[in-house]
N, CA, C and O atoms as a Tripos MOL2 file, in Angstrom:
@<TRIPOS>MOLECULE
protein
  304   303    76     0     0
PROTEIN
NO_CHARGES

@<TRIPOS>ATOM
      1 N         151.2440  171.8320   28.6890 N.3       1 UNK1
      2 CA        151.2210  170.4000   28.4850 C.3       1 UNK1
      3 C         149.8050  169.9060   28.7730 C.2       1 UNK1
      4 O         149.2590  170.1880   29.8400 O.2       1 UNK1
      5 N         149.2110  169.1760   27.8410 N.am      2 UNK2
      6 CA        147.8710  168.6360   28.0470 C.3       2 UNK2
      7 C         147.8840  167.4730   29.0150 C.2       2 UNK2
      8 O         148.8550  166.7190   29.0800 O.2       2 UNK2
      9 N         146.8180  167.3280   29.7590 N.am      3 UNK3
     10 CA        146.6930  166.2230   30.7110 C.3       3 UNK3
     11 C         145.3230  165.6000   30.5730 C.2       3 UNK3
     12 O         144.3260  166.2970   30.3830 O.2       3 UNK3
     13 N         145.2810  164.2970   30.6680 N.am      4 UNK4
     14 CA        144.0310  163.5590   30.6410 C.3       4 UNK4
     15 C         144.0210  162.6250   31.8300 C.2       4 UNK4
     16 O         145.0790  162.1940   32.2890 O.2       4 UNK4
     17 N         142.8570  162.3110   32.3310 N.am      5 UNK5
     18 CA        142.7400  161.3830   33.4510 C.3       5 UNK5
     19 C         141.7600  160.2840   33.0810 C.2       5 UNK5
     20 O         140.8310  160.4940   32.3010 O.2       5 UNK5
     21 N         141.9800  159.1300   33.6430 N.am      6 UNK6
     22 CA        141.0850  158.0120   33.4150 C.3       6 UNK6
     23 C         141.7060  156.7560   33.9750 C.2       6 UNK6
     24 O         142.7260  156.8080   34.6620 O.2       6 UNK6
     25 N         141.0980  155.6390   33.6860 N.am      7 UNK7
     26 CA        141.6610  154.3710   34.1000 C.3       7 UNK7
     27 C         141.2650  153.2910   33.0980 C.2       7 UNK7
     28 O         140.3270  153.4590   32.3200 O.2       7 UNK7
     29 N         141.9890  152.1980   33.1330 N.am      8 UNK8
     30 CA        141.7330  151.1000   32.2100 C.3       8 UNK8
     31 C         141.7200  149.7570   32.9420 C.2       8 UNK8
     32 O         141.9470  148.7170   32.3230 O.2       8 UNK8
     33 N         141.4620  149.7660   34.2330 N.am      9 UNK9
     34 CA        141.4010  148.5650   35.0650 C.3       9 UNK9
     35 C         142.7170  147.8030   35.1200 C.2       9 UNK9
     36 O         142.7410  146.6510   35.5520 O.2       9 UNK9
     37 N         143.8000  148.4160   34.6960 N.am     10 UNK10
     38 CA        145.1260  147.8360   34.8480 C.3      10 UNK10
     39 C         146.1550  148.9550   34.7150 C.2      10 UNK10
     40 O         146.0600  149.7610   33.7880 O.2      10 UNK10
     41 N         147.1320  149.0260   35.6140 N.am     11 UNK11
     42 CA        148.1280  150.0730   35.4790 C.3      11 UNK11
     43 C         149.0200  149.8130   34.2590 C.2      11 UNK11
     44 O         149.3670  148.6690   33.9650 O.2      11 UNK11
     45 N         149.3800  150.8710   33.5670 N.am     12 UNK12
     46 CA        150.2500  150.7510   32.3990 C.3      12 UNK12
     47 C         151.0240  152.0550   32.2260 C.2      12 UNK12
     48 O         150.5320  153.1310   32.5630 O.2      12 UNK12
     49 N         152.2330  151.9440   31.7010 N.am     13 UNK13
     50 CA        153.0710  153.1170   31.4580 C.3      13 UNK13
     51 C         153.7150  152.9530   30.0890 C.2      13 UNK13
     52 O         154.2620  151.8940   29.7800 O.2      13 UNK13
     53 N         153.6520  154.0000   29.2660 N.am     14 UNK14
     54 CA        154.2820  153.9940   27.9490 C.3      14 UNK14
     55 C         154.4790  155.4340   27.4970 C.2      14 UNK14
     56 O         154.3130  156.3630   28.2880 O.2      14 UNK14
     57 N         154.8290  155.6220   26.2380 N.am     15 UNK15
     58 CA        154.8730  156.9550   25.6530 C.3      15 UNK15
     59 C         154.0350  156.9370   24.3760 C.2      15 UNK15
     60 O         153.8710  155.8960   23.7410 O.2      15 UNK15
     61 N         153.5170  158.0910   24.0160 N.am     16 UNK16
     62 CA        152.7640  158.2610   22.7820 C.3      16 UNK16
     63 C         153.0800  159.6430   22.2410 C.2      16 UNK16
     64 O         152.8980  160.6400   22.9390 O.2      16 UNK16
     65 N         153.5520  159.7110   21.0030 N.am     17 UNK17
     66 CA        153.9280  160.9780   20.3690 C.3      17 UNK17
     67 C         154.9280  161.7530   21.2390 C.2      17 UNK17
     68 O         154.8730  162.9790   21.3300 O.2      17 UNK17
     69 N         155.8450  161.0060   21.8750 N.am     18 UNK18
     70 CA        156.8730  161.6450   22.6800 C.3      18 UNK18
     71 C         156.4110  162.1250   24.0440 C.2      18 UNK18
     72 O         157.1680  162.7890   24.7530 O.2      18 UNK18
     73 N         155.1980  161.8060   24.4190 N.am     19 UNK19
     74 CA        154.6480  162.2210   25.7220 C.3      19 UNK19
     75 C         154.4240  160.9960   26.5950 C.2      19 UNK19
     76 O         154.0980  159.9240   26.0850 O.2      19 UNK19
     77 N         154.5950  161.1430   27.9150 N.am     20 UNK20
     78 CA        154.3330  160.0050   28.7980 C.3      20 UNK20
     79 C         152.8380  159.7040   28.8710 C.2      20 UNK20
     80 O         152.0000  160.6060   28.8930 O.2      20 UNK20
     81 N         152.5350  158.4220   28.9070 N.am     21 UNK21
     82 CA        151.1680  157.9570   29.1100 C.3      21 UNK21
     83 C         151.1990  157.0500   30.3270 C.2      21 UNK21
     84 O         151.8850  156.0280   30.3240 O.2      21 UNK21
     85 N         150.4670  157.4150   31.3600 N.am     22 UNK22
     86 CA        150.4070  156.6310   32.5860 C.3      22 UNK22
     87 C         148.9360  156.3440   32.8610 C.2      22 UNK22
     88 O         148.1370  157.2650   33.0300 O.2      22 UNK22
     89 N         148.5860  155.0690   32.9060 N.am     23 UNK23
     90 CA        147.1990  154.6600   33.0750 C.3      23 UNK23
     91 C         146.9850  154.1750   34.5000 C.2      23 UNK23
     92 O         147.7330  153.3360   35.0010 O.2      23 UNK23
     93 N         145.9720  154.7030   35.1380 N.am     24 UNK24
     94 CA        145.6560  154.3230   36.5150 C.3      24 UNK24
     95 C         144.9260  152.9810   36.5460 C.2      24 UNK24
     96 O         144.1910  152.6460   35.6170 O.2      24 UNK24
     97 N         145.1340  152.2150   37.6200 N.am     25 UNK25
     98 CA        144.3980  150.9600   37.7790 C.3      25 UNK25
     99 C         142.9490  151.2360   38.1720 C.2      25 UNK25
    100 O         142.5750  152.3790   38.4340 O.2      25 UNK25
    101 N         142.1420  150.1830   38.2110 N.am     26 UNK26
    102 CA        140.7430  150.3250   38.6170 C.3      26 UNK26
    103 C         140.5890  150.3030   40.1210 C.2      26 UNK26
    104 O         141.4020  149.7050   40.8260 O.2      26 UNK26
    105 N         139.5640  150.9440   40.6090 N.am     27 UNK27
    106 CA        139.3180  150.9790   42.0480 C.3      27 UNK27
    107 C         138.3110  149.9060   42.4810 C.2      27 UNK27
    108 O         138.0850  149.7310   43.6790 O.2      27 UNK27
    109 N         137.7050  149.1880   41.5320 N.am     28 UNK28
    110 CA        136.7430  148.1460   41.8600 C.3      28 UNK28
    111 C         137.1980  146.7850   41.3390 C.2      28 UNK28
    112 O         137.0070  145.7660   42.0030 O.2      28 UNK28
    113 N         137.7950  146.7700   40.1600 N.am     29 UNK29
    114 CA        138.2190  145.5080   39.5650 C.3      29 UNK29
    115 C         139.4920  145.7400   38.7560 C.2      29 UNK29
    116 O         139.8500  146.8730   38.4350 O.2      29 UNK29
    117 N         140.1650  144.6330   38.4350 N.am     30 UNK30
    118 CA        141.3780  144.6940   37.6290 C.3      30 UNK30
    119 C         141.1780  143.8910   36.3600 C.2      30 UNK30
    120 O         140.4230  142.9190   36.3340 O.2      30 UNK30
    121 N         141.8570  144.3050   35.3210 N.am     31 UNK31
    122 CA        141.8270  143.5870   34.0540 C.3      31 UNK31
    123 C         142.8240  142.4450   34.1260 C.2      31 UNK31
    124 O         143.9970  142.6630   34.4300 O.2      31 UNK31
    125 N         142.3720  141.2320   33.8510 N.am     32 UNK32
    126 CA        143.2570  140.0890   33.7920 C.3      32 UNK32
    127 C         143.8530  140.0470   32.3930 C.2      32 UNK32
    128 O         143.1210  139.9670   31.4070 O.2      32 UNK32
    129 N         145.1550  140.0980   32.3040 N.am     33 UNK33
    130 CA        145.8280  140.1020   31.0150 C.3      33 UNK33
    131 C         145.8800  138.6930   30.4470 C.2      33 UNK33
    132 O         145.9480  137.7290   31.2100 O.2      33 UNK33
    133 N         145.8490  138.5490   29.1240 N.am     34 UNK34
    134 CA        145.7520  137.2120   28.5120 C.3      34 UNK34
    135 C         146.8520  136.2420   28.9280 C.2      34 UNK34
    136 O         146.6120  135.0350   28.9490 O.2      34 UNK34
    137 N         148.0530  136.7220   29.2610 N.am     35 UNK35
    138 CA        149.1440  135.8150   29.6080 C.3      35 UNK35
    139 C         149.1930  135.4930   31.0990 C.2      35 UNK35
    140 O         150.0330  134.6960   31.5180 O.2      35 UNK35
    141 N         148.3150  136.0900   31.9140 N.am     36 UNK36
    142 CA        148.2860  135.7800   33.3480 C.3      36 UNK36
    143 C         147.4940  134.4930   33.5810 C.2      36 UNK36
    144 O         146.6650  134.1020   32.7590 O.2      36 UNK36
    145 N         147.7630  133.8460   34.7090 N.am     37 UNK37
    146 CA        147.0570  132.6210   35.0490 C.3      37 UNK37
    147 C         145.5480  132.8780   35.0520 C.2      37 UNK37
    148 O         145.0600  133.7610   35.7560 O.2      37 UNK37
    149 N         144.8390  132.1140   34.2740 N.am     38 UNK38
    150 CA        143.3930  132.2730   34.1800 C.3      38 UNK38
    151 C         142.9720  133.3780   33.2280 C.2      38 UNK38
    152 O         141.7820  133.5330   32.9560 O.2      38 UNK38
    153 N         143.9130  134.1410   32.7230 N.am     39 UNK39
    154 CA        143.5750  135.2620   31.8560 C.3      39 UNK39
    155 C         142.9480  134.8480   30.5450 C.2      39 UNK39
    156 O         142.0040  135.4810   30.0740 O.2      39 UNK39
    157 N         143.4770  133.7710   29.9440 N.am     40 UNK40
    158 CA        142.9350  133.3290   28.6610 C.3      40 UNK40
    159 C         141.4810  132.9060   28.7980 C.2      40 UNK40
    160 O         140.6630  133.1890   27.9220 O.2      40 UNK40
    161 N         141.1570  132.2270   29.8980 N.am     41 UNK41
    162 CA        139.7690  131.8020   30.1100 C.3      41 UNK41
    163 C         138.8560  133.0050   30.2610 C.2      41 UNK41
    164 O         137.7500  133.0180   29.7210 O.2      41 UNK41
    165 N         139.3040  134.0070   30.9840 N.am     42 UNK42
    166 CA        138.4870  135.2030   31.1760 C.3      42 UNK42
    167 C         138.1960  135.9180   29.8730 C.2      42 UNK42
    168 O         137.0730  136.3680   29.6430 O.2      42 UNK42
    169 N         139.2060  136.0260   29.0160 N.am     43 UNK43
    170 CA        139.0130  136.6900   27.7220 C.3      43 UNK43
    171 C         138.1180  135.8480   26.8300 C.2      43 UNK43
    172 O         137.2780  136.3890   26.1110 O.2      43 UNK43
    173 N         138.2870  134.5270   26.8670 N.am     44 UNK44
    174 CA        137.4680  133.6530   26.0230 C.3      44 UNK44
    175 C         135.9980  133.7250   26.4280 C.2      44 UNK44
    176 O         135.1080  133.6030   25.5870 O.2      44 UNK44
    177 N         135.7520  133.9240   27.7270 N.am     45 UNK45
    178 CA        134.3730  134.0120   28.2220 C.3      45 UNK45
    179 C         133.7950  135.4060   28.0690 C.2      45 UNK45
    180 O         132.6250  135.6290   28.3800 O.2      45 UNK45
    181 N         134.6050  136.3540   27.5920 N.am     46 UNK46
    182 CA        134.1170  137.7100   27.3900 C.3      46 UNK46
    183 C         134.1280  138.5700   28.6350 C.2      46 UNK46
    184 O         133.5890  139.6770   28.6250 O.2      46 UNK46
    185 N         134.7340  138.0810   29.7130 N.am     47 UNK47
    186 CA        134.7660  138.8540   30.9490 C.3      47 UNK47
    187 C         136.1300  138.8620   31.5860 C.2      47 UNK47
    188 O         136.3640  138.0940   32.5190 O.2      47 UNK47
    189 N         137.0440  139.6950   31.1260 N.am     48 UNK48
    190 CA        138.4110  139.6700   31.6480 C.3      48 UNK48
    191 C         138.5960  140.4080   32.9620 C.2      48 UNK48
    192 O         139.7270  140.5140   33.4370 O.2      48 UNK48
    193 N         137.5230  140.9270   33.5750 N.am     49 UNK49
    194 CA        137.6830  141.6730   34.8240 C.3      49 UNK49
    195 C         137.7650  140.7280   36.0150 C.2      49 UNK49
    196 O         137.0030  139.7660   36.1080 O.2      49 UNK49
    197 N         138.6920  141.0070   36.9190 N.am     50 UNK50
    198 CA        138.8970  140.2230   38.1280 C.3      50 UNK50
    199 C         138.4890  141.0880   39.3170 C.2      50 UNK50
    200 O         139.1420  142.0880   39.6160 O.2      50 UNK50
    201 N         137.4110  140.7020   39.9900 N.am     51 UNK51
    202 CA        136.9110  141.4790   41.1260 C.3      51 UNK51
    203 C         137.5400  141.0450   42.4440 C.2      51 UNK51
    204 O         137.2310  141.6120   43.4910 O.2      51 UNK51
    205 N         138.4250  140.0380   42.4060 N.am     52 UNK52
    206 CA        139.0640  139.5630   43.6270 C.3      52 UNK52
    207 C         140.3860  140.2570   43.9350 C.2      52 UNK52
    208 O         140.8820  140.1570   45.0570 O.2      52 UNK52
    209 N         140.9610  140.9510   42.9730 N.am     53 UNK53
    210 CA        142.2140  141.6770   43.2150 C.3      53 UNK53
    211 C         141.9160  142.9530   43.9790 C.2      53 UNK53
    212 O         140.8350  143.5250   43.8440 O.2      53 UNK53
    213 N         142.8810  143.4040   44.7870 N.am     54 UNK54
    214 CA        142.6240  144.6320   45.5550 C.3      54 UNK54
    215 C         142.5590  145.8540   44.6380 C.2      54 UNK54
    216 O         143.2800  145.9210   43.6420 O.2      54 UNK54
    217 N         141.7080  146.8070   44.9660 N.am     55 UNK55
    218 CA        141.6530  148.0500   44.1880 C.3      55 UNK55
    219 C         142.9580  148.8210   44.3620 C.2      55 UNK55
    220 O         143.7000  148.6020   45.3190 O.2      55 UNK55
    221 N         143.2230  149.7200   43.4290 N.am     56 UNK56
    222 CA        144.4570  150.4970   43.4840 C.3      56 UNK56
    223 C         144.2210  151.8990   42.9360 C.2      56 UNK56
    224 O         143.2480  152.1560   42.2270 O.2      56 UNK56
    225 N         145.1300  152.7890   43.2820 N.am     57 UNK57
    226 CA        145.0890  154.1770   42.8150 C.3      57 UNK57
    227 C         146.4400  154.5520   42.2390 C.2      57 UNK57
    228 O         147.4550  153.9350   42.5630 O.2      57 UNK57
    229 N         146.4510  155.5670   41.3810 N.am     58 UNK58
    230 CA        147.6950  156.1350   40.8750 C.3      58 UNK58
    231 C         147.6880  157.6230   41.1940 C.2      58 UNK58
    232 O         146.7480  158.3380   40.8460 O.2      58 UNK58
    233 N         148.7320  158.0800   41.8530 N.am     59 UNK59
    234 CA        148.8930  159.5060   42.1420 C.3      59 UNK59
    235 C         149.9210  160.0590   41.1660 C.2      59 UNK59
    236 O         151.0840  159.6550   41.1940 O.2      59 UNK59
    237 N         149.5010  160.9850   40.3010 N.am     60 UNK60
    238 CA        150.3890  161.5950   39.3120 C.3      60 UNK60
    239 C         150.8410  162.9450   39.8630 C.2      60 UNK60
    240 O         150.0130  163.7820   40.2230 O.2      60 UNK60
    241 N         152.1490  163.1530   39.9260 N.am     61 UNK61
    242 CA        152.7170  164.3750   40.4790 C.3      61 UNK61
    243 C         153.6500  164.9930   39.4430 C.2      61 UNK61
    244 O         154.5080  164.3030   38.8920 O.2      61 UNK61
    245 N         153.4900  166.2830   39.1730 N.am     62 UNK62
    246 CA        154.4330  166.9920   38.3070 C.3      62 UNK62
    247 C         155.1590  168.0370   39.1390 C.2      62 UNK62
    248 O         154.6160  168.5810   40.1000 O.2      62 UNK62
    249 N         156.4070  168.3040   38.7440 N.am     63 UNK63
    250 CA        157.1720  169.3160   39.4690 C.3      63 UNK63
    251 C         157.3020  170.5750   38.6110 C.2      63 UNK63
    252 O         156.7160  170.6570   37.5310 O.2      63 UNK63
    253 N         158.0580  171.5370   39.0840 N.am     64 UNK64
    254 CA        158.2140  172.8150   38.3890 C.3      64 UNK64
    255 C         158.8700  172.6730   37.0180 C.2      64 UNK64
    256 O         158.7510  173.5590   36.1720 O.2      64 UNK64
    257 N         159.5590  171.5600   36.8050 N.am     65 UNK65
    258 CA        160.2320  171.3390   35.5230 C.3      65 UNK65
    259 C         159.4090  170.4060   34.6160 C.2      65 UNK65
    260 O         159.9220  169.8820   33.6270 O.2      65 UNK65
    261 N         158.1300  170.2080   34.9650 N.am     66 UNK66
    262 CA        157.1800  169.4000   34.1820 C.3      66 UNK66
    263 C         157.5530  167.9260   34.1120 C.2      66 UNK66
    264 O         157.1750  167.2350   33.1650 O.2      66 UNK66
    265 N         158.2960  167.4360   35.1120 N.am     67 UNK67
    266 CA        158.5830  166.0150   35.1900 C.3      67 UNK67
    267 C         157.4080  165.3160   35.8600 C.2      67 UNK67
    268 O         156.8300  165.8310   36.8170 O.2      67 UNK67
    269 N         157.0650  164.1530   35.3540 N.am     68 UNK68
    270 CA        155.9460  163.3850   35.8730 C.3      68 UNK68
    271 C         156.4630  162.2210   36.7070 C.2      68 UNK68
    272 O         157.3110  161.4520   36.2550 O.2      68 UNK68
    273 N         155.9520  162.0980   37.9170 N.am     69 UNK69
    274 CA        156.2290  160.9430   38.7700 C.3      69 UNK69
    275 C         154.8870  160.3580   39.1680 C.2      69 UNK69
    276 O         153.9870  161.0820   39.5960 O.2      69 UNK69
    277 N         154.7530  159.0440   39.0270 N.am     70 UNK70
    278 CA        153.4970  158.3790   39.3830 C.3      70 UNK70
    279 C         153.7680  157.3870   40.4920 C.2      70 UNK70
    280 O         154.7350  156.6280   40.4410 O.2      70 UNK70
    281 N         152.9030  157.3980   41.4980 N.am     71 UNK71
    282 CA        152.9810  156.4800   42.6240 C.3      71 UNK71
    283 C         151.7240  155.6070   42.5800 C.2      71 UNK71
    284 O         150.6090  156.1270   42.5860 O.2      71 UNK71
    285 N         151.9010  154.2790   42.5350 N.am     72 UNK72
    286 CA        150.7850  153.3520   42.5490 C.3      72 UNK72
    287 C         150.6100  152.8220   43.9670 C.2      72 UNK72
    288 O         151.5880  152.4540   44.6190 O.2      72 UNK72
    289 N         149.3850  152.7820   44.4410 N.am     73 UNK73
    290 CA        149.0890  152.2920   45.7920 C.3      73 UNK73
    291 C         147.8960  151.3500   45.7650 C.2      73 UNK73
    292 O         146.8760  151.6440   45.1410 O.2      73 UNK73
    293 N         148.0300  150.2020   46.4520 N.am     74 UNK74
    294 CA        146.9030  149.3090   46.6430 C.3      74 UNK74
    295 C         146.0040  149.8660   47.7320 C.2      74 UNK74
    296 O         146.4710  150.5310   48.6560 O.2      74 UNK74
    297 N         144.7320  149.5950   47.6180 N.am     75 UNK75
    298 CA        143.7440  150.0390   48.6200 C.3      75 UNK75
    299 C         143.0660  148.7910   49.1820 C.2      75 UNK75
    300 O         141.9510  148.4550   48.7840 O.2      75 UNK75
    301 N         143.7450  148.0990   50.1140 N.am     76 UNK76
    302 CA        143.1820  146.8290   50.6210 C.3      76 UNK76
    303 C         141.9220  147.0360   51.4430 C.2      76 UNK76
    304 O         141.3390  146.0680   51.9320 O.2      76 UNK76
@<TRIPOS>BOND
     1     1     2 1
     2     2     3 1
     3     3     4 2
     4     3     5 am
     5     5     6 1
     6     6     7 1
     7     7     8 2
     8     7     9 am
     9     9    10 1
    10    10    11 1
    11    11    12 2
    12    11    13 am
    13    13    14 1
    14    14    15 1
    15    15    16 2
    16    15    17 am
    17    17    18 1
    18    18    19 1
    19    19    20 2
    20    19    21 am
    21    21    22 1
    22    22    23 1
    23    23    24 2
    24    23    25 am
    25    25    26 1
    26    26    27 1
    27    27    28 2
    28    27    29 am
    29    29    30 1
    30    30    31 1
    31    31    32 2
    32    31    33 am
    33    33    34 1
    34    34    35 1
    35    35    36 2
    36    35    37 am
    37    37    38 1
    38    38    39 1
    39    39    40 2
    40    39    41 am
    41    41    42 1
    42    42    43 1
    43    43    44 2
    44    43    45 am
    45    45    46 1
    46    46    47 1
    47    47    48 2
    48    47    49 am
    49    49    50 1
    50    50    51 1
    51    51    52 2
    52    51    53 am
    53    53    54 1
    54    54    55 1
    55    55    56 2
    56    55    57 am
    57    57    58 1
    58    58    59 1
    59    59    60 2
    60    59    61 am
    61    61    62 1
    62    62    63 1
    63    63    64 2
    64    63    65 am
    65    65    66 1
    66    66    67 1
    67    67    68 2
    68    67    69 am
    69    69    70 1
    70    70    71 1
    71    71    72 2
    72    71    73 am
    73    73    74 1
    74    74    75 1
    75    75    76 2
    76    75    77 am
    77    77    78 1
    78    78    79 1
    79    79    80 2
    80    79    81 am
    81    81    82 1
    82    82    83 1
    83    83    84 2
    84    83    85 am
    85    85    86 1
    86    86    87 1
    87    87    88 2
    88    87    89 am
    89    89    90 1
    90    90    91 1
    91    91    92 2
    92    91    93 am
    93    93    94 1
    94    94    95 1
    95    95    96 2
    96    95    97 am
    97    97    98 1
    98    98    99 1
    99    99   100 2
   100    99   101 am
   101   101   102 1
   102   102   103 1
   103   103   104 2
   104   103   105 am
   105   105   106 1
   106   106   107 1
   107   107   108 2
   108   107   109 am
   109   109   110 1
   110   110   111 1
   111   111   112 2
   112   111   113 am
   113   113   114 1
   114   114   115 1
   115   115   116 2
   116   115   117 am
   117   117   118 1
   118   118   119 1
   119   119   120 2
   120   119   121 am
   121   121   122 1
   122   122   123 1
   123   123   124 2
   124   123   125 am
   125   125   126 1
   126   126   127 1
   127   127   128 2
   128   127   129 am
   129   129   130 1
   130   130   131 1
   131   131   132 2
   132   131   133 am
   133   133   134 1
   134   134   135 1
   135   135   136 2
   136   135   137 am
   137   137   138 1
   138   138   139 1
   139   139   140 2
   140   139   141 am
   141   141   142 1
   142   142   143 1
   143   143   144 2
   144   143   145 am
   145   145   146 1
   146   146   147 1
   147   147   148 2
   148   147   149 am
   149   149   150 1
   150   150   151 1
   151   151   152 2
   152   151   153 am
   153   153   154 1
   154   154   155 1
   155   155   156 2
   156   155   157 am
   157   157   158 1
   158   158   159 1
   159   159   160 2
   160   159   161 am
   161   161   162 1
   162   162   163 1
   163   163   164 2
   164   163   165 am
   165   165   166 1
   166   166   167 1
   167   167   168 2
   168   167   169 am
   169   169   170 1
   170   170   171 1
   171   171   172 2
   172   171   173 am
   173   173   174 1
   174   174   175 1
   175   175   176 2
   176   175   177 am
   177   177   178 1
   178   178   179 1
   179   179   180 2
   180   179   181 am
   181   181   182 1
   182   182   183 1
   183   183   184 2
   184   183   185 am
   185   185   186 1
   186   186   187 1
   187   187   188 2
   188   187   189 am
   189   189   190 1
   190   190   191 1
   191   191   192 2
   192   191   193 am
   193   193   194 1
   194   194   195 1
   195   195   196 2
   196   195   197 am
   197   197   198 1
   198   198   199 1
   199   199   200 2
   200   199   201 am
   201   201   202 1
   202   202   203 1
   203   203   204 2
   204   203   205 am
   205   205   206 1
   206   206   207 1
   207   207   208 2
   208   207   209 am
   209   209   210 1
   210   210   211 1
   211   211   212 2
   212   211   213 am
   213   213   214 1
   214   214   215 1
   215   215   216 2
   216   215   217 am
   217   217   218 1
   218   218   219 1
   219   219   220 2
   220   219   221 am
   221   221   222 1
   222   222   223 1
   223   223   224 2
   224   223   225 am
   225   225   226 1
   226   226   227 1
   227   227   228 2
   228   227   229 am
   229   229   230 1
   230   230   231 1
   231   231   232 2
   232   231   233 am
   233   233   234 1
   234   234   235 1
   235   235   236 2
   236   235   237 am
   237   237   238 1
   238   238   239 1
   239   239   240 2
   240   239   241 am
   241   241   242 1
   242   242   243 1
   243   243   244 2
   244   243   245 am
   245   245   246 1
   246   246   247 1
   247   247   248 2
   248   247   249 am
   249   249   250 1
   250   250   251 1
   251   251   252 2
   252   251   253 am
   253   253   254 1
   254   254   255 1
   255   255   256 2
   256   255   257 am
   257   257   258 1
   258   258   259 1
   259   259   260 2
   260   259   261 am
   261   261   262 1
   262   262   263 1
   263   263   264 2
   264   263   265 am
   265   265   266 1
   266   266   267 1
   267   267   268 2
   268   267   269 am
   269   269   270 1
   270   270   271 1
   271   271   272 2
   272   271   273 am
   273   273   274 1
   274   274   275 1
   275   275   276 2
   276   275   277 am
   277   277   278 1
   278   278   279 1
   279   279   280 2
   280   279   281 am
   281   281   282 1
   282   282   283 1
   283   283   284 2
   284   283   285 am
   285   285   286 1
   286   286   287 1
   287   287   288 2
   288   287   289 am
   289   289   290 1
   290   290   291 1
   291   291   292 2
   292   291   293 am
   293   293   294 1
   294   294   295 1
   295   295   296 2
   296   295   297 am
   297   297   298 1
   298   298   299 1
   299   299   300 2
   300   299   301 am
   301   301   302 1
   302   302   303 1
   303   303   304 2
@<TRIPOS>SUBSTRUCTURE
     1 UNK1         2 RESIDUE 1 A UNK
     2 UNK2         6 RESIDUE 1 A UNK
     3 UNK3        10 RESIDUE 1 A UNK
     4 UNK4        14 RESIDUE 1 A UNK
     5 UNK5        18 RESIDUE 1 A UNK
     6 UNK6        22 RESIDUE 1 A UNK
     7 UNK7        26 RESIDUE 1 A UNK
     8 UNK8        30 RESIDUE 1 A UNK
     9 UNK9        34 RESIDUE 1 A UNK
    10 UNK10       38 RESIDUE 1 A UNK
    11 UNK11       42 RESIDUE 1 A UNK
    12 UNK12       46 RESIDUE 1 A UNK
    13 UNK13       50 RESIDUE 1 A UNK
    14 UNK14       54 RESIDUE 1 A UNK
    15 UNK15       58 RESIDUE 1 A UNK
    16 UNK16       62 RESIDUE 1 A UNK
    17 UNK17       66 RESIDUE 1 A UNK
    18 UNK18       70 RESIDUE 1 A UNK
    19 UNK19       74 RESIDUE 1 A UNK
    20 UNK20       78 RESIDUE 1 A UNK
    21 UNK21       82 RESIDUE 1 A UNK
    22 UNK22       86 RESIDUE 1 A UNK
    23 UNK23       90 RESIDUE 1 A UNK
    24 UNK24       94 RESIDUE 1 A UNK
    25 UNK25       98 RESIDUE 1 A UNK
    26 UNK26      102 RESIDUE 1 A UNK
    27 UNK27      106 RESIDUE 1 A UNK
    28 UNK28      110 RESIDUE 1 A UNK
    29 UNK29      114 RESIDUE 1 A UNK
    30 UNK30      118 RESIDUE 1 A UNK
    31 UNK31      122 RESIDUE 1 A UNK
    32 UNK32      126 RESIDUE 1 A UNK
    33 UNK33      130 RESIDUE 1 A UNK
    34 UNK34      134 RESIDUE 1 A UNK
    35 UNK35      138 RESIDUE 1 A UNK
    36 UNK36      142 RESIDUE 1 A UNK
    37 UNK37      146 RESIDUE 1 A UNK
    38 UNK38      150 RESIDUE 1 A UNK
    39 UNK39      154 RESIDUE 1 A UNK
    40 UNK40      158 RESIDUE 1 A UNK
    41 UNK41      162 RESIDUE 1 A UNK
    42 UNK42      166 RESIDUE 1 A UNK
    43 UNK43      170 RESIDUE 1 A UNK
    44 UNK44      174 RESIDUE 1 A UNK
    45 UNK45      178 RESIDUE 1 A UNK
    46 UNK46      182 RESIDUE 1 A UNK
    47 UNK47      186 RESIDUE 1 A UNK
    48 UNK48      190 RESIDUE 1 A UNK
    49 UNK49      194 RESIDUE 1 A UNK
    50 UNK50      198 RESIDUE 1 A UNK
    51 UNK51      202 RESIDUE 1 A UNK
    52 UNK52      206 RESIDUE 1 A UNK
    53 UNK53      210 RESIDUE 1 A UNK
    54 UNK54      214 RESIDUE 1 A UNK
    55 UNK55      218 RESIDUE 1 A UNK
    56 UNK56      222 RESIDUE 1 A UNK
    57 UNK57      226 RESIDUE 1 A UNK
    58 UNK58      230 RESIDUE 1 A UNK
    59 UNK59      234 RESIDUE 1 A UNK
    60 UNK60      238 RESIDUE 1 A UNK
    61 UNK61      242 RESIDUE 1 A UNK
    62 UNK62      246 RESIDUE 1 A UNK
    63 UNK63      250 RESIDUE 1 A UNK
    64 UNK64      254 RESIDUE 1 A UNK
    65 UNK65      258 RESIDUE 1 A UNK
    66 UNK66      262 RESIDUE 1 A UNK
    67 UNK67      266 RESIDUE 1 A UNK
    68 UNK68      270 RESIDUE 1 A UNK
    69 UNK69      274 RESIDUE 1 A UNK
    70 UNK70      278 RESIDUE 1 A UNK
    71 UNK71      282 RESIDUE 1 A UNK
    72 UNK72      286 RESIDUE 1 A UNK
    73 UNK73      290 RESIDUE 1 A UNK
    74 UNK74      294 RESIDUE 1 A UNK
    75 UNK75      298 RESIDUE 1 A UNK
    76 UNK76      302 RESIDUE 1 A UNK
């Protein structure tokens, strides 16, 4: 099973081509989504990153049966 690592400044979980996709949050800033309070203004100004939110990490764990479990943790 192929694995990729990275982050997109916002945690997200979905599937692609029948495989789980789990995106780790940013450790310095978070992406403000357009529907969040203040999000539309951030996108309109060209800077949707929010440096006031706490950083976070995602721990991806697989078991012997190739099941994926992800734990998200804030880093205050």
